[in-house]
N, C-alpha and C positions, 0 to 999 in steps of 0.2 A: 471301212469298206465303203464302196460306192457302186451303184448299179446304173446302167444307162437305159433309157426308155424314151419312146416318142413323146410320152406325156410328161416327162420330167418330174416324177414324183419322188418320194423319199429316196434317198440315196440313189436317185435317178435310176429306178429299176428298168432293166432292159425291156425288150419287146413285151407287149401285153402278155401276161403270163396266163397259162391254163393250169388251174389248180388240180392237183392229183387227189385221188379219192381218200376217204377218211381212214385214219388210224387213231387209236386212243392215245391219251397221254399217260400210258402205262409207266409208272415210276421205275419198274424193273428193266425197262428198255434203255440200253446204252447205245445211242446212235453211232453208226459208222457207215462207211461207204466203200464199195469196191467198184472200180471202173475197168472195163475191158476195152482196149483200143484195137479195133479190128482192121489193121493196116492192109489186109488182103481181101477185105470185104467178103468173108466166107460165112458170116453168121446171118441167118435169116431171123425175122421176128418170130416165126413159128418155132424155130429151134430154141431161141432164148426163153420163150414162154414154156416150152416143154421142159427145159432144164429147170426152170424155177419150180414147176409143178413137181418134178421128180425129187427135188431137194427140199420140198415143203417150205418154199419161200413164199411169203405173202404175195399174192398176185398184184397187189397195189404197190409193190416195192421195186418195180422194174421200170427203168427210164431209158430214153434213147435220143441221141442227136447224131445224124449221119452215121459214121462208123464207130461211135462211142456208145457203150452200153453201161448203165449204172444200176447197181443194186444198193438199196438203202435198207440196212439190216442191223440186227443187234450185234454189238461187238463180240459177244460170246460165240458167235457163229463164224467169225472172220476166217479162222484157220481152216475150218471144215469146208466152207464155201470156196475159198481161194484154191484149196487143193483140188476140189472137184472141177473148178473151172480150168485149172492147168491140165487136168487129165482130159477134159472134154475138148478144149480149144487149144491144142498144143501149139506153141510157138507165138502166141499172141501176147501182147503186152498187157499185164494186169497190174493195176495200181491199187494200193490200199490206203484209205484215209481213216485211220483207226480212231482217233479222238479229236474232237474239235478244240482248236486253240482259243476260240471265242465262243461264249455261250451266254446268250441272253435268255432268261426264263421269266415268264409272267409272274409266277408265284414269288420267286426270289427277288426280282428287280422291280416289280410293280406292287408287290404285297397285295395281290388280288388273286382270286381263285381262277384256276385254268378252266377252259371249256372241256366238256366231257369228250368230245370228238374233234379232231383236227384234220385239216387238209394241208398238204405240203407242196411247196415249189422248190425245185432244185436247179441251181444254175452253176456255171463254171467260167472261170477266167484265169489269166496268168498274171503273176507279178512280173514287173519288168526285170531285165537280166541283172541290173546293178545290185550286188549283194548288200552294199551299204544302205541303199534305199529299201531293200527288202527288210532289213533289220529295223529301219525306221517305221515301216508299216506295222510290223509286229509289235513294236513298242507303243505305237499309237493305240493299238487294240488292247494291249495289256493295261494301259492306263485309262482307257475310255470311260469306264464307269465312274472313275474318280475325277478325271479332268474334263470330260465331255459328257456330263450327265444328261444334257439335253437330247443326246442321241437315244439313249434308252427311254427317256421320258416320251420321246416321239413314238417309239415302239409301243409303249404302254397306251398312248392315246389312240393308236391305230389297231388296238386289240390283238397285236401279235402275241402268240403263245410262246414261241421260241424263235431265236435266230442263231444259227450255228455257222461257224466258219471252220473248214478243214484245210489242211495244206499238205501237198506232197511235192517236194522240190519247189518249182515256181508255180505249180498249178493250185488254184483255190477251188473249193467246192462250198457252195452256200446253200443252206436249207432255211426256208422261211415257213413257219407254221402259223396258220390262222384258224379261227373257229370254223368247223365244217358248215357249209352253206353260205359263208360270207364270200365276198368278192375282193380279191387283192387290189384290183385297179381302183375300187372305191375306197378301200382302207388306206392305201398309200399316201394320199395327200394329207391325211391327218398327222403324219409324222412331222410335217413342216409347218402346220398351222400355228401361227403366232410363235414360231420356233426357228428364227433365222440362223441360229448357230448350227443347225443341222445342214443347211445349205453350205455353210463354211466348211464343215466336216467333209461333206461330199466333194467339194471342190479340191480339198487337199488330197483325199483318197484317190481321186481320179488320176493324179500324177504318178501313182504307184502301180497302176494296172494296165493291162493290154489284153487283147483277144487271144484265145488259144489258136493253135494251128488250124488253118482253113476257116477261121471265123470270117464272116462277111466284113468287107472294109468298113471301118468305123464302128463296128459292134464289139464291145468289150465283154459283156456278160451274155453267155449263151444259155438259153433255157433247154434243159433236158426234159422231154415230155414223157408223160406216163405211157407205157406200152399197154395197149388193150387188145384182147383177143378179138377175132372176127375182122371184118373189113373196116 
C-alpha cells in the first residue's frame, strides 16, 4: 500500500487526515465496510444520520466524501445493514468490503499491548485496471510481513494499532487506527525514521494505484471524513 500526502510521510499518506472519534479495541469486533455510491445525489447528511440511529449503528461509524457514504461496522451486521440500505435507498450502488485482505495489528505484529481507545482514519483508492498488476499488488501484501518486515516495524514505531486493507473489484478501502488523542500527522514520519526500505515499498506500491472516479487530479487516496450531526 502507499498513500499520498502533501507532507510525504509513511506510505505517503494523502491529504492531512482528520481522525474520527474513538472506538475501543474490542476483540469481538470483526471490521467490515459498506459503501453507498449515491449517483443521483439523493441522500442528505441528515437522512444518513437518521438511518444510522434507527439501525442502532454507532454514530462514530459513518463517513462521507462527496456522493460516497461509508459505514464501518461489525461483519456480523453486514447482511442486516445492507438489506436495510437496499430498502431505504432503492437503486443506489451498495458495495460490501467484508473482510480485510491485509491486517496489521499491534499486539500480533509488534508484540506490544494495544491502547484502550482508538481513533480511525478511512481512505479509498483504486487499483489500476491491469489484472496482472493487481495480482502482483496482492502478492506483495501477502508476503509483506515476511519479505518487507520494515513496513510493519514502521507501523510499530508510529504507534499504529491496526492497519486494514479491503478490496471490492478494483477499489481499495484503508483503515488506520491510532491511540485516541494522538495525531496521525505527527505519528506518520516515525514509520520512515531510519527506515529507508519503507520509502522503497511506497515507491513500488504507487505504481499499482490510482484515484477513484471524480478524485481530484493527482490525488490517489481520498479521505472519507466522519459525519457529525449539527452544522
